[in-house]
N, C-alpha and C positions, 0 to 999 in steps of 0.2 A: 582458725587464726586467733592467737591470743594477743591482745593489746595490754601492755603494762605501762602505766604512767608513772614516771619517776620524779615528777615535779618540774616546774618551770616549762621548758620546751622539750624535755627529754622523754621520748617515747621508744619503747622496745616492742618489736613485732616478732612473734615466734610461731613456727608451724613446722611439723615434720622433723623435729630435731635440729632445725636451723633457726638462726636468730639474727636480727639487725637492731642496732640501737642508733637513734638519731639525736644529735646535739647533747651528749652526756655532760651534765653539770650537776654533780652530786656532792663532792667534798666541799664545795663553796656554798651550797644551798642549805640554809638553816631549816628548811621544811622537808628535806629529803628523808625518805624512810629506808633507803638502800645505800650501801657504800660501794665504791667503784670495784672493789675486789669481789663483790657478789655478782657482778654482771658477767654473764657467759654469752658471747656472741661470735658470729663469723665476720661481720662487717660493721664498721662505724661510719655513719653518714653525717657529714657536717654541712649545715646550710650557709654559715658564714663564720667570720673569724673572731667575733666578740667572745670575751672570756666566759660569759655565762652560757656559752654554747660549745666551747672546745676544751674547757678546763681539764676534764678527765679523759679526753679522747686518747691521748698517747698512753697513759697507764693502762687503760682498758684494752687497747689494741695490743700492747706489748704482752700483757698477761694472757691474752687469748690467742696470740699469733694471728690476730685479725687484721684485715685490710681497712685502711681509712679511705673513704671515697669523698672527694671534695673538688672544688674548682682548682685549676692548675696552680695558682699562687698559694692557696692554702695547703694543697697537697704537697707542694714543694717545701713549705715551712715544716710540715709534719715529717716529711722525709728527712730533713736536716736534723730532726730530733732523734731519728733512728727508726721511725715507723715504716711499715709496708704501706704503700699508698696506691691508689688508682685515681689518676687525675682525669677530670672531664670538664665540660663547660656547658653553659646554658643552651638548651635545645638538644643536647646529645643524649644518647641512650647507651646503656651498658647492661649486658647479661651477667648476673652474678652466679649463674649456674642453677639457682632455684627460684630466682626472682629477676624481673627486669626493672631497672631504675632509669627514669628520665629526669633530667635536671630542667627546672623551669625558672623563669626570672622572678625576682621579688624586688620590692622597692624599700630599701633600707640603706644602711652603711655597713662597712666591714673593715675592721682593722684590729691589730694586736697592740695593745697599749703596754709599753715598757715603762713602768712608773719610775724606777730608779734612774734610768737613762734619760728620762724626759723625752721619749721618742714614741712614735706610732708607726708600725709596720703595715704597709698596704696588704690587705688580706684577700684581694680579688673581689669580684662582684658577689653580692648576696644572692641567694638562690632558694628555691624550693625543690621538692622531689615528688614525682609521681611514681608510685611503687605498684607493680602488677605482680601478684603472687597468689597462687592457689585459686585463680579465677576471680580474685578481688582486685579492685583498684583503690589505692589509698593515696591521699594527697597531703603532704606536710608542707605548708606554705612557707616555713621559715618565718623570721621576723619581717613583717611587711605592713605597709598601709594598704588601703583598699585601692585596687586598680581595675580598670575596665576590662582588661584581657582575661580576668577571671570568668567573664561571660563566655569567652572563647573556649577556655578550659572546660567549662560546663557543657558546651556544645560538642566538643571533640571527644570527651572522655566520660564514661559512665562511672562516676565517682561514688564508691560505697561509703567511705569515711573520709572526712576532711578534718585535719588538725589545724586549727586557726588560733592566732594570738588574740587576746581580748583585753590585755592589760591597759591599753591607752598609753599616752605620753611618749613611749618609744615605738609603739606599734599601733595597729587598729585598736579602737575601743569596742565595746559590745555592740553598739549601734551599727558601726561599719562592718563588724564581723558577721552580723546577721544578714546584712546586704550581701556580703561575700558568699555566705552559705547559700542564699537564694540564687545568686548568679552562677555558682558552681553546680547547682542542681544536686548537691550532695544528699545522699540518703540519711546520713548521720554526721554529726559534728562533735568533735572533742575539743573543748577550749584549752588553750595553752597560754603560757607567759603571763601569769597572774599571781598575785599574793606573795611572791617570793620576797619582795621588798615593799615597804609601805606605799611608795608612789604608784604601784600597779595593783593595788588591792581591788578586787571586783566581787560582785555577787554572782557566782557561777550558777546557782540554782535559778536565779531570775533570768539569766541568759538562756539556760536550757529550756525554761518555760516559754520564753519568747520564741525559740526555735520550734517548740512543739505546736505553738499557735499558728506557725507558718507551714505545718505539715512536715517538718524536718525533725528527726530524732536528735535530741540533745543528750549527750553523755558527759555529764560533769564528773570528773574523777579526782580523787585525792592521791597524793604521792604514795606509791606502793600498791595502789589498787590495780586489779586485773579485770579484763572484760573480753568476752568471747564474741567474735563475729563470724559470719559465714557458716 
């Protein structure tokens, strides 16, 4: 399984000629090393409706004839734009043919801001994803604060890799993310949602070292980097 980090919260998973991208935000990310037209995927997974998670979802889906997987409200919004969608909701599971995806809850907000109209469109509940593929279980928490049910996820699922935000201000910071990693019993953790903008700059090397001291593998990645697991 190849993990490719595209910056911010965007992660691409690829194995056996199939690929999934989560929360594509490339064209608006000053640190991105990849452009939307370079992304080749079968499915686009969206955790919530904020622009820094959905900006390039429709262009990527359209270019690849890929399906967008999101909560009912966000899937409907994407369908209105002309995308193929698969709506689901928290707790539900869906078989993508090569991987199983389960939607988990997250604690955040979710809305589409229309600046010119001075409006905000409700984007459904924020969520995370458990992805089971090639004998591996991967957890992308989406944007979230620390919550105690992460202990439950750690008890119920054998998580090989957890993708967790560490930026603080809008999500968990490094201290809470380290607690989350322990509660999840994750074998490895990839930090997300950092450095894109000045308010969320973090020392990812220090975070990875903290995880290592806890017996958890810390994988600090830069935009465009690839990593093999499994």
